N, C-alpha and C positions, 0 to 999 in steps of 0.2 A: 571551446569547440564542440558542438553537439551533432551527433549522427543518429539517424533512425533506422532500425532494421525492423520492418513491419511483418506481423504475422507469424513470427517464430519465437517461442521461448527458448532461448539458448540453453538455458539450464536443463531443459527436458531432454536435450541431445547428449548430455554429460553422464558418464557413470557415476554412481553414488560414491562419495568419499566418506571419510571419517565425519561423524555427525555429532554436534554438541546440541542438545535440546535445551534452550534457554527458557522457553515458555510453552506450556501445554495447558491452557485455561479452557475448562469446559463447564465451569461455574456448578460443578457437582455438589459444592457446599451451599449453594443457594444464597450466597451474600457476597459483598465486594469489599469488605473492610480487612481482610486477612492478607498480609504480604508474606508469601511463602512460596517463591518460585522454585521449580517451574510450574506447579499445579494451581497455584492460587496467587493472584495479584491483587493489590489494593487499587481500586479504580476510583478516580476522581471525576466528577460530573461537573460541566459549566452550570447546569441547573439541577439540583438534586431532585425536584419533582418530575424531571423528565426521564430519569433512569431508575429502573426497577430490576431486581434480580430474584429469580425463583430457581429452584434445582434444575440445572440444565440450560439455563438461558438468561442473558441479560437484554432487557427490552429498552430501546430508546424510543421516546414518543415525542416527536416534534410538536410544539403547541402554539408557536408564535413566529413573528417574523425574524427570529435569529437562529443560528446554527446551534444544534444541541450536540454536545461532544463529550467524549470520554478520554481520559488519559491515565496511563499506567507506566511504572517503571520496572525494568526487569533485571537490573543489577543493583548493587549497593552504591551509596552515593560516592562519586569520584572514582568509580571503576567501571568506566564504559567498556563495551566490547570493541576492540580494534581489529579491523579485517587485515589479515595478513595476506601476502601475495599468494594467489591462487586459492582464495577462499570466497564463498558466496554466503550472504545472510539473506534469509527468506522469512518475510512476515506473510502469514496467511490468516484470513478470517472467513468463517462460515456464517451465513446469515439467511433468514427467511422473512420477508415482508408479510405484514398481516393484511395488506391491501394491494391491489393491482395498481401500478403507476399509470396515471392518467395525464399528468402535467409534465412538460418538458422542464428539466432542472439541470442546467449544465454542470453543476458541481454538486449534484444531489447526494452522492456517496463520496466522502473523501477519507483517505486514511494513509498513514505514513509511519516512518521510523526515523527517530531524531536522536541528536546528542544534546542533553539538557545543559551541559557545562557546569554540572554540579548544582544548579538552581532548580529547586523542585517544589511541587505543590505540597502542601500539608492538609489541605481540606478542599472540600468542593468550592470551585471557583474558576474563573477565566484565568489562566496563567499570564496575568498582565505584564506587559512590557518585557516579555522573555526575548531572549536572543538565541533560542534553539536553532539549530542548523540540522538539515536532513532532506529526505525525499518524500514526496506524497503523490498519490494518484487521485485524480478527480474523475468521477464517472457520471455520465448523464443516463438516467434509467429508461429514457424513451427515445433516444436518437442514436444509439449504438455508437457513442463517442466517448473517448477517454483520453487522458493525457498524464504524463508524468512531469512534475516540476521540482525544481531545487529551492528549498527554503533558504533565503539568503539575508532576510531583514528581521524586524522586530514587529510583533503584532500581538493582539490580545488572545487570538486562538492560534493554536499550532497549525492549523489548516485554514487560516484566514487568507482570502485572497485580495486584501486591501493592496493598495499601491505600495510597491517596494518590499513587500514581505516575501513574495516568490519572484524568481527571475522571470521577466516578461516573456522570454523564449522558452517554451517547454523543451525538456530533454527529448521527449518522444510523444507521439500521439498516433492513435488509430482508429478506424472505423470497422466495425464488426461486419462479417460476411452476411449476416441475417437481415441487416437493414434497420433492425431496431432491437433495443435490448428489452424494453418493456418488462421490468420486473414484475412477477405474477404473485398474487397472494397464495401463501403456503407453499411456494417452491423454495427449494434449498439451493443457495448459490455459494461458490467459494472464490474469493478474490485474493490474489497474491501479488506482493511487491518483492523484487529481488534486488540486491546490491551485490555486484561481483567485481572483485578486484583481479584483473587479468595481468596487468603490468604495473610497474610502480606508479605510473602516471595514467592508467587507463582504467575507467570504471564503467561497467555496463549496468544500467538501471532497467529492470524488466516489469512488466505487468501482465497478468493474466486473469481471465474471468470465466467461469464455467458454472453450468447448472440450468435447471429448467429446460427451455427449448434453444439455449444458446450454442450448444456444442462447446468449443473452447475458443476463445478470443484473446489474442496475445500479441505483444510487440515489445521490441527491446530498443533503447537509445543508449548512446555513448556519451559520457561526460569526461573530458580530458583537461578541464580547468576548474579550480576553486571547489573541487570535490570534497565531500564529507567522509571522514576515514573512520569514525568511531560512533557507537550508538548505545543508548540506554533507555530509550523512551518509545512507547507506542501511543498514538493518538488516532482517534476516528471521529467522524461526525456525520450528521444528516442535515440537510437543509430543511427549512420550515414546511416546504411544500411536499416532503417525502411523507410516506405513510409510517406508522409505527412499525419497528422491525426488531426481531429477535435475533441476537448475536449468540450463537451456540458454541462457538469454538475460535480461539486465538492461538496460534503457534508462531514461535520465533526459533529458528534453527541456524546454525553455522555449519557448513559442509565444505570439503575439499574439492576442488575442480582438478582436471588433468593439468599436466605441465603447461605453463603459459604459452609455449610454442605451439602445442596441440590445440589449445583454446583459440589462439589467433588464427589457425587453420580453419576452425570451425566458423569463426567470424567471417572469414573470407569466403567460405563456401555458401553461408547464408546471403552474403551480399551478392555473390554471383546468381544465386537462385532467384533473387529479387530482380536482378537485371533481365534474366531469362524471361520471368513472368511478364515483365513490362513489355519486353519485345513481342511476346506472344499476344498480349492485349492490344499492342499497336497494330500487329499484322491482322487481327480479327476485326478491326475497325474498317 
């Protein structure tokens, strides 16, 4: 069962809890070969020629009709981070396109957090026939549309949208208030994906995007079946029709949320606000 609460990042409504910083990668060392979390991860590229690193940024340069992607692991093999009751995991990335988006690309930017099941890359390549589970966001840079989906199958890319790799029904989707995202050259953007365990069998998956002229664009969905409970992998990619993009920061953190009962009240409040907004829009028609 999947439900969507649009326009609200629930995590932003919650007081900060105890924080574990699992990743804080800013590419200060100017390379991608050192695995020393939280400040440095070893990054694997689907095509080595499309990924370059200089002090302060990793650049992905799409060059052909395939997705250019990067993958990294933030725990030791066999030791994924398992979310406990009342915890939220947040993946955030900051990026700056080198060119302004001019083509619609439904899945132009995709990024997610996964459980590798202990099967990991050891060099630059596609993680062929992997069975990683997790959640990913897919963003169109030109039409203000994004969605969150759960990875349920096997595919050559962690963010591949081939048939059967992701659940056909998104957990959540949303349309921004500006009518267009239109990533602009030189502007800095921050995108986040949150996974929150509110009850033993209730998981809220959230997305937010801010920067440039966007303001803040966010939504949250609920996953109550076949949910993913542990994570050790980051993956992200750009479609071939995207411009070269500099990624300047990746963070992964785990924090506590209020007591589950308090969180449930917040979810109810958000749902009520959504109903009120819908009624207002109906009355204005």
